[in-house]
N, C-alpha and C positions, 0 to 999 in steps of 0.2 A: 713662190713666185708664180704669177699667172702667165704661163708661156703662150697661151692662146692670144693674149693681148699683144705680145711682142711679135709673134708670128704674123698676125694680121697687120700690125702697125707698119712693119717694114714693107708690106705689100701695098698698103692703102694710103700712106702719107708720103707724097713726093718730096717733101721738104728734107727728108733724110739724105736725098741724093745730092743736094746742093749745100748742105750745112758745112761751114768751114771747120777746121780743126779747133779743138778747145785750147784755151790758154794754158790749161793744165798740162797738155801734151808738150808744150814748149818748155815749161818748167821741168817736166820729167826728163826730157831729152838732155837738158843742161845738167841735171843732177846725175843722171846715169853716166854721161861722159866724164863728169868731174870725178866720179868714184870708180872709173874704169869698168863699168858694167857694159857688157856687149850682148849677152844673150837675154832677151826680154820676152816676157809673156804679157800680152795684152788680154786681160781677163774681162770678158764681156765686151768684145770688140765691136759689136753691132755691124755696121756696113764698112768699118775699117777706116773711118776718117782720121782717127788719131794713129792707128797702126801704120798707115802709109807715111805719115809725117815722121814718126819715130824711125822707121826704116830709112827714110831719106836723109836722116842725120847720121847714118853709118852704123846703126844698131841692127842686130839680127833679131827679127821679131817673129814670134809665133802668136797668131791671133786666134783666140778661142771664143766661141759663142754657142749657146744651145739652140738658138733660133736659126733654122736652116734658111729661112727667107732672108735674114740679114746677111748670112754668108754668101748666098747667091748674089745679092746686090753687091757685096764687097768684091766678089770675083769680077763683076762687070765694070767695077770702078778702078781697078788696078791701073795706075798710070802707064801709058805706053812706053815711056822712057825709063821705066823702073830698072835701076841698076843693082838694087839689093833685093833679093827675094824675100817675100813676106808670106809665110805659110799660113793658110786658113784651115782651121780645124773645128769640127763640131764636137762639143764636149760639155760636160756638166761641171760647174765650178764647185759643186759639193763633193765631187769625186774625180779629180783631175787625172787625165790619162798620161801622166808623166812620172818618171822615176824620182826618187828623193834627190834633193840638192842639185838640180839640173839647170837652174836659171840664176843669172846674176841679179836680175831685177824683175819686178812685176809692176805693171801699170794697170790700174783699175779705176775707170771713171764711170761712176753712176750705176754700179751693180748692187751694192749692199742695200741701198734704200728701196730696191724693188721687192725685197722680202717682207711680207706682210704678216700680221697676226693671224692665227694664234701661235705659229711656230717660227716667227721671224728671228727670235734670239738664238734658237738652236741652229737655224740656217746660217746666220752671220758667223756664229762660232765655228761651224764646220768649214766655211769658206776661209776663215782666217787660219784655221789649223792646216788646211790644204796649202794655203799660201806659204806658211812656215815650212811645211814639209818639202815643197819643191824649190824653195830658195836655198842658195848656198849660204854657208856661214858668213855673216856680215853683209849678206845681200840686201838690196833695197826694195821697198814697196812704196810706190806713189799711189795714193788712194784719194778719191774725191767722192763725197756724199752730199746730198742736199741738206742744208742747215735749217733748223727751226724747231718748233714744237712737234714732238713725235706724233701727236694726235691730229695735227692740222692738215697733213697731206693725205690722210686716209680718205677714201679706200684705195687710191691709186698708188701712192708712195708713202713711205714712212720716213719722216724727217729725223735728223740727228742733232742732239745737243752736243756741246763741247765735251762733256763727260763721257758721252757714248763713243767718242773717237779715241779713247784710251784702250790700247790693245796690248799692254805689257803682259797681261795674263796669258797671252798666246805667244810670248817670246818676241814680240815686235815692239821695239823701243822707239818712241816718238822723238824724232830729231827736230821737227818743225811742224807747226800747224798754223794755217791761215784761213780766215773767212773772207770771201770776196765774191764778186759776180763773174760768172763765166758763160761760155756759149754752149747751149744744149744741143742735142742731136737733131733738133728741128731748125737750128739757126737762131733761136731766141737767145738774147744776151742778158737775160735777167735771172739766170740760175744762181741763187745764193748757195754757195757750197762751202764745206770745210775741205781744205786740201791738206793732206798730211804726208809727211815724209817719215818712213819708218825703216829701222834696220833690224835684221834678224840677229838675235843675241842668244847664243846657247849657254845656258847656265851650268 
């Protein structure tokens, strides 16, 4: 992942400060509540637009990102009437700073498609392994990635086919998968994504 691109992006693009929450976050909050998930990791939280919504729905959220500029913006955007704390942590999705089986759910909107060739497959595999590690047994992962031809988005992002969203090899069973248009971190509403709901299954 090109961290310089994201470090600069959060500083230079003012649209990230006004972008509304994603539709995916509303779906995630509903699924987490339905399955009695309360401790949630927002993996790749950016400026926290979805983290704050998840927390407003009664979930206990830890928001992690590796770009300090995004977390700095997030800190300034925390709603004044925030009744549920949302912890902001700088960390690496490839090596999460958490113990095993400590989250009921993980929310990940738009992280995996940021990993680019030549080592993108290894990076995605490592993120999924870490997600499995920190999820409790039967814990849920709500994950969204850009949909399309994997070569079409390069050099900035790597798009995913339906087949590429099968993560059973990593102990994550797909409960639902949907392709639709969502709202990106700049407020654009033409993000064509795969949204998947996965459950950790220990064999």
